[in-house]
C-alpha positions as CSV (number, residue, x, y, z in Angstrom):
1,M,-24.8,-11.7,-5.8
2,S,-22.7,-14.1,-3.7
3,R,-19.3,-13.0,-2.6
4,L,-16.1,-14.7,-3.9
5,K,-14.4,-16.7,-1.2
6,I,-10.7,-15.7,-1.0
7,A,-8.3,-17.7,1.1
8,V,-5.7,-15.3,2.5
9,L,-2.6,-17.3,3.7
10,F,-0.1,-15.7,6.1
11,G,2.6,-16.3,8.7
12,G,4.7,-19.4,7.8
13,C,7.9,-21.0,8.9
14,S,10.4,-18.6,7.4
15,E,12.3,-15.8,9.0
16,E,9.8,-13.4,7.4
17,H,6.9,-14.7,9.5
18,D,6.3,-11.3,11.2
19,V,6.4,-9.4,8.0
20,S,3.9,-11.7,6.5
21,V,1.5,-11.1,9.4
22,K,1.8,-7.4,8.9
23,S,1.1,-7.8,5.2
24,A,-2.0,-9.8,6.0
25,V,-3.3,-7.1,8.4
26,E,-3.1,-4.6,5.6
27,I,-4.9,-7.0,3.2
28,A,-7.6,-7.5,5.8
29,N,-8.1,-3.8,6.3
30,N,-8.3,-3.0,2.6
31,I,-10.1,-5.9,0.9
32,D,-13.6,-5.1,-0.4
33,T,-15.8,-7.2,1.8
34,E,-18.9,-6.4,-0.2
35,K,-17.3,-8.2,-3.2
36,Y,-15.1,-10.8,-1.4
37,E,-15.4,-13.1,1.6
38,P,-11.9,-13.4,3.0
39,I,-11.0,-16.6,4.8
40,Y,-7.9,-16.1,6.9
41,I,-5.5,-19.1,7.2
42,G,-2.5,-18.5,9.5
43,I,0.5,-20.8,9.5
44,T,2.4,-20.9,12.7
45,R,6.2,-20.8,12.9
46,S,6.2,-24.6,13.4
47,G,4.0,-25.1,10.3
48,T,0.5,-25.7,11.8
49,W,-2.4,-24.4,9.7
50,K,-5.2,-22.6,11.5
51,M,-8.3,-20.7,10.3
52,C,-8.6,-17.6,12.3
53,E,-11.0,-14.6,12.5
54,K,-8.5,-12.0,11.4
55,P,-4.7,-11.6,11.1
56,G,-2.9,-9.7,13.9
57,V,0.0,-9.9,16.3
58,E,-2.0,-12.3,18.6
59,W,-3.9,-14.1,15.9
60,E,-3.0,-17.6,17.3
61,S,-4.6,-16.9,20.7
62,G,-8.0,-16.1,19.1
63,N,-10.8,-18.3,18.0
64,C,-9.0,-20.7,15.6
65,C,-9.6,-24.1,14.2
66,S,-7.5,-26.5,12.1
67,A,-7.8,-26.0,8.4
68,V,-5.6,-27.2,5.5
69,L,-5.8,-26.7,1.8
70,S,-6.8,-29.9,0.0
71,P,-4.7,-31.0,-3.1
72,D,-7.9,-32.7,-4.4
73,K,-9.2,-30.7,-7.4
74,K,-12.7,-32.0,-6.8
75,M,-12.8,-30.4,-3.3
76,H,-11.4,-27.1,-4.6
77,G,-11.0,-25.8,-1.1
78,L,-10.1,-26.2,2.5
79,L,-10.6,-29.1,4.9
80,V,-11.8,-27.4,8.1
81,Q,-12.0,-29.3,11.5
82,K,-15.0,-28.4,13.6
83,N,-16.3,-30.4,16.5
84,N,-13.9,-33.2,15.7
85,E,-15.3,-33.5,12.2
86,Y,-13.9,-32.2,8.9
87,E,-16.0,-30.1,6.5
88,I,-15.2,-28.8,3.1
89,Q,-14.9,-25.0,2.7
90,H,-15.1,-24.0,-1.0
91,V,-12.5,-21.4,-2.1
92,D,-12.7,-19.4,-5.3
93,A,-9.1,-18.1,-5.2
94,A,-6.1,-17.9,-2.9
95,F,-4.1,-14.8,-2.0
96,S,-0.9,-15.9,-0.3
97,V,1.2,-13.3,1.6
98,L,3.6,-15.9,2.8
99,H,7.0,-14.3,2.3
100,G,10.3,-16.1,2.0
101,K,10.9,-19.8,2.0
102,S,7.8,-22.0,1.2
103,G,5.9,-18.9,0.3
104,E,7.9,-17.5,-2.6
105,D,10.0,-20.4,-3.8
106,G,7.3,-22.4,-5.6
107,S,6.3,-24.6,-2.7
108,I,2.8,-23.1,-1.9
109,Q,2.3,-22.4,-5.6
110,G,2.7,-26.1,-6.2
111,L,0.0,-26.9,-3.6
112,F,-2.3,-24.3,-5.3
113,E,-1.7,-26.0,-8.7
114,L,-2.6,-29.4,-7.3
115,S,-5.7,-28.0,-5.7
116,G,-6.9,-26.4,-8.9
117,I,-7.5,-23.1,-7.0
118,P,-6.5,-19.9,-8.9
119,Y,-4.0,-17.9,-6.9
120,V,-2.4,-14.4,-6.9
121,G,1.1,-14.1,-8.1
122,C,3.8,-16.0,-10.0
123,D,3.7,-19.6,-10.9
124,I,5.9,-22.4,-9.6
125,Q,8.7,-21.9,-12.2
126,S,9.1,-18.2,-11.9
127,S,8.8,-18.2,-8.1
128,A,11.6,-20.8,-7.9
129,I,13.8,-18.9,-10.4
130,C,13.3,-15.5,-8.7
131,M,13.8,-16.9,-5.2
132,D,17.2,-18.2,-6.2
133,K,19.3,-15.1,-7.0
134,S,21.9,-17.0,-8.9
135,L,19.3,-18.5,-11.3
136,T,17.7,-15.1,-11.7
137,Y,21.1,-13.7,-12.8
138,I,21.9,-16.5,-15.2
139,I,18.5,-16.3,-17.0
140,A,18.5,-12.5,-17.1
141,K,22.1,-12.3,-18.3
142,N,21.4,-14.8,-21.1
143,A,18.6,-12.4,-22.2
144,G,21.0,-9.5,-22.5
145,I,20.1,-7.9,-19.1
146,A,23.1,-6.5,-17.1
147,T,23.7,-8.3,-13.8
148,P,26.4,-8.0,-11.1
149,E,29.4,-10.3,-11.4
150,F,28.9,-13.2,-8.9
151,R,30.0,-16.6,-7.8
152,V,28.1,-19.3,-6.0
153,I,29.5,-21.4,-3.1
154,H,28.3,-24.0,-0.6
155,K,28.4,-22.8,3.0
156,D,31.1,-25.4,3.8
157,D,33.2,-24.6,0.8
158,L,36.7,-23.2,1.3
159,L,37.3,-20.0,-0.6
160,D,40.5,-18.0,-1.1
161,A,39.4,-14.6,0.1
162,D,42.3,-12.9,-1.8
163,V,40.8,-13.8,-5.2
164,L,37.9,-11.4,-4.8
165,S,37.8,-7.7,-5.6
166,Y,36.2,-5.8,-2.7
167,P,33.7,-4.7,-1.7
168,V,31.3,-7.6,-2.3
169,F,27.9,-8.6,-0.9
170,V,27.6,-12.1,0.7
171,K,24.0,-13.3,0.6
172,P,21.9,-16.5,1.1
173,A,21.0,-17.4,-2.4
174,R,17.4,-18.1,-1.4
175,S,16.2,-15.7,1.3
176,G,14.6,-12.3,1.5
177,S,14.3,-9.1,3.4
178,S,18.1,-8.8,3.7
179,Y,18.3,-11.6,6.2
180,G,21.8,-13.0,6.3
181,V,23.2,-10.3,3.9
182,K,26.4,-8.5,4.7
183,K,28.6,-6.1,2.7
184,V,32.2,-7.2,2.9
185,Y,35.0,-4.6,2.5
186,C,38.1,-6.8,2.9
187,A,39.3,-10.4,2.9
188,D,39.4,-10.5,6.7
189,E,35.6,-10.1,6.9
190,L,34.7,-12.7,4.4
191,N,34.5,-15.9,6.5
192,D,32.2,-14.3,9.1
193,A,29.9,-13.1,6.3
194,I,29.8,-16.6,4.8
195,Q,29.0,-18.1,8.2
196,L,26.1,-15.6,8.6
197,A,24.7,-16.3,5.2
198,G,25.0,-20.0,5.9
199,E,22.6,-19.7,8.8
200,Y,19.8,-19.0,6.3
201,D,20.8,-21.1,3.2
202,S,23.3,-23.7,2.3
203,K,23.7,-22.0,-1.1
204,I,25.6,-18.7,-0.9
205,L,26.0,-15.9,-3.4
206,I,29.1,-13.7,-3.5
207,E,28.2,-10.7,-5.5
208,Q,30.4,-7.8,-6.7
209,A,29.1,-4.5,-5.3
210,V,27.5,-2.3,-7.9
211,M,27.9,1.5,-7.7
212,G,24.8,3.5,-8.7
213,Y,21.4,4.7,-7.7
214,E,19.3,1.9,-6.1
215,V,15.8,2.0,-7.7
216,G,12.8,-0.2,-7.8
217,C,9.7,-0.9,-9.9
218,A,6.3,-2.3,-9.0
219,V,5.0,-4.4,-11.9
220,L,1.4,-5.6,-12.2
221,G,-0.2,-7.8,-14.9
222,N,0.2,-10.8,-17.1
223,G,2.0,-11.2,-20.5
224,S,2.1,-8.1,-22.5
225,E,-0.5,-6.2,-20.5
226,L,1.7,-4.8,-17.8
227,M,1.3,-1.7,-15.6
228,V,4.3,-0.2,-13.7
229,G,4.0,2.0,-10.7
230,E,6.1,5.1,-9.9
231,V,9.9,4.3,-9.7
232,D,11.3,4.6,-6.2
233,Q,14.8,5.3,-5.1
234,I,16.6,4.2,-1.9
235,T,19.3,6.5,-0.5
236,L,21.4,4.9,2.2
237,Q,23.0,6.8,5.0
238,Y,25.0,3.8,6.1
239,G,24.9,0.0,5.9
240,I,22.4,-1.9,3.8
241,F,18.6,-1.6,3.3
242,R,16.9,-3.9,5.9
243,I,13.8,-2.0,7.0
244,H,11.9,-5.3,7.8
245,Q,14.5,-6.0,10.5
246,E,14.2,-2.6,12.2
247,A,12.5,-2.0,15.6
248,E,9.8,0.4,14.3
249,P,9.7,0.4,10.5
250,E,6.3,1.9,10.5
251,K,8.0,5.2,11.6
252,G,10.5,5.0,8.7
253,S,13.8,3.4,8.1
254,E,16.7,4.0,10.5
255,N,19.3,4.3,7.8
256,A,17.5,4.9,4.5
257,V,15.4,7.4,2.7
258,I,12.9,6.2,0.1
259,T,11.9,8.7,-2.5
260,I,8.8,8.2,-4.7
261,P,9.0,9.1,-7.5
262,A,12.8,8.7,-7.8
263,D,14.8,11.8,-8.0
264,L,15.8,11.1,-11.6
265,S,15.0,12.5,-15.0
266,V,11.8,11.5,-16.7
267,E,13.8,9.8,-19.4
268,D,15.8,7.7,-16.8
269,R,12.6,6.7,-15.0
270,E,11.0,5.5,-18.2
271,R,14.1,3.5,-19.1
272,I,13.9,1.9,-15.7
273,R,10.2,1.0,-16.2
274,E,10.9,-0.5,-19.6
275,T,13.8,-2.6,-18.2
276,A,11.7,-3.8,-15.3
277,K,9.0,-5.0,-17.7
278,K,11.6,-6.8,-19.8
279,I,13.0,-8.5,-16.7
280,Y,9.5,-9.4,-15.5
281,R,8.7,-11.1,-18.9
282,V,12.1,-12.8,-19.2
283,L,11.7,-14.5,-15.8
284,G,8.1,-15.5,-16.6
285,C,6.5,-13.5,-13.8
286,R,2.7,-13.2,-13.5
287,G,0.4,-11.1,-11.3
288,L,2.9,-9.0,-9.5
289,A,6.6,-8.6,-8.7
290,R,8.9,-5.8,-7.5
291,V,12.0,-5.5,-9.7
292,D,15.0,-3.9,-8.0
293,M,17.8,-2.4,-10.1
294,F,20.8,0.0,-10.0
295,L,21.2,3.0,-12.3
296,Q,24.8,3.7,-12.8
297,N,26.3,7.1,-13.7
298,N,27.0,6.0,-17.2
299,G,23.3,5.2,-17.7
300,R,23.7,1.4,-17.5
301,I,20.8,-0.3,-15.7
302,V,21.9,-3.4,-13.6
303,L,19.5,-6.0,-12.1
304,N,19.6,-6.3,-8.4
305,E,16.8,-8.8,-7.6
306,V,13.2,-9.7,-8.2
307,N,10.7,-10.1,-5.4
308,T,7.7,-12.2,-6.5
309,L,5.8,-11.6,-3.4
310,P,6.6,-8.1,-2.2
311,G,5.4,-6.9,1.2
312,F,2.0,-5.3,1.7
313,T,2.8,-3.7,5.0
314,S,2.0,0.0,5.7
315,Y,5.7,0.8,4.9
316,S,6.3,-1.6,2.0
317,R,7.6,-0.3,-1.2
318,Y,5.3,-2.1,-3.7
319,P,2.0,-0.7,-2.6
320,R,3.5,2.7,-2.1
321,M,4.8,2.8,-5.7
322,M,1.4,1.7,-6.9
323,D,-0.3,4.3,-4.7
324,A,1.9,7.0,-6.2
325,A,0.7,5.9,-9.7
326,G,-2.9,6.3,-8.6
327,I,-3.8,2.7,-7.6
328,K,-4.8,2.6,-3.9
329,L,-4.5,-0.7,-2.0
330,P,-8.2,-1.7,-2.2
331,E,-8.1,-1.4,-6.0
332,L,-4.7,-3.1,-6.1
333,I,-6.1,-6.1,-4.2
334,D,-9.0,-6.2,-6.5
335,R,-6.8,-6.2,-9.6
336,L,-4.6,-9.0,-8.3
337,I,-7.6,-11.2,-7.6
338,E,-9.0,-10.6,-11.0
339,L,-5.6,-11.5,-12.6
340,A,-5.6,-14.7,-10.6
341,L,-9.1,-15.6,-11.8
342,K,-8.0,-15.2,-15.4
343,R,-5.4,-18.0,-15.1
């Protein structure tokens, strides 16, 4: 029986390039090579596509050749340059671990749709909605899901800092891994936070801080057939959770403790799971997503954000939550590819 050819895309031009490479390394180490033939496509920080032997820190310096995904449905694959000539490499499905801009905002999903190649994860619409936190909140709130109070500004807008009730979070509306995010405690800190967020996106979200337990859910599946991993809980010692920006995240976070399963009652964990599934469906997610929420002392569950392409690094929350529910990474990869092929 011939193996299915799976294009694994990683790297990219966003600030999450390094995280993406780490995710691809874990995919490479855990994909079933008896069932699948992975084809690794690395994208440099400048946007150059290269087929390489395997992802890693020094992947660009290895034996690489130019390769791009063709939007032609008849080709259904890659155009690979070898010996100054292009040949077509058929692809059965694509598994993108491109985090952040161009990877989670619907851009690469649009290319997959044009190519006719089945792909892991959310479609164009749900990717775009979930990448933009303001759109996520608007749609979720209209569906009866609690969200933080927020306002949207342009990075060049003038805002009277005294109209806000502090503390607030200032965030790029369309970014990930906590890049450009700052918690603001008073009016004097606001302009610097807006300037920082503006380095990552022209659209900025100013969000009322929510008091409560910070929890997350790993959701897997399509439509009504959803599986949710163990609920996790983040306990901060100081600052905000930004493990992907730390020097040695593989050794654990510098300022946070992640507990799996969350140190909450069975009833509260089940309510969190059910809320995560509702949010997932309302936003049109498919394949996978990590839904982050707050559980307040009065029992109210408030949406924080939805990550449609959560990390697969050795320290990432999504695979750890699934592992705690009994799904190891090789099985998780297999399930995600199967879901993609059912599109």
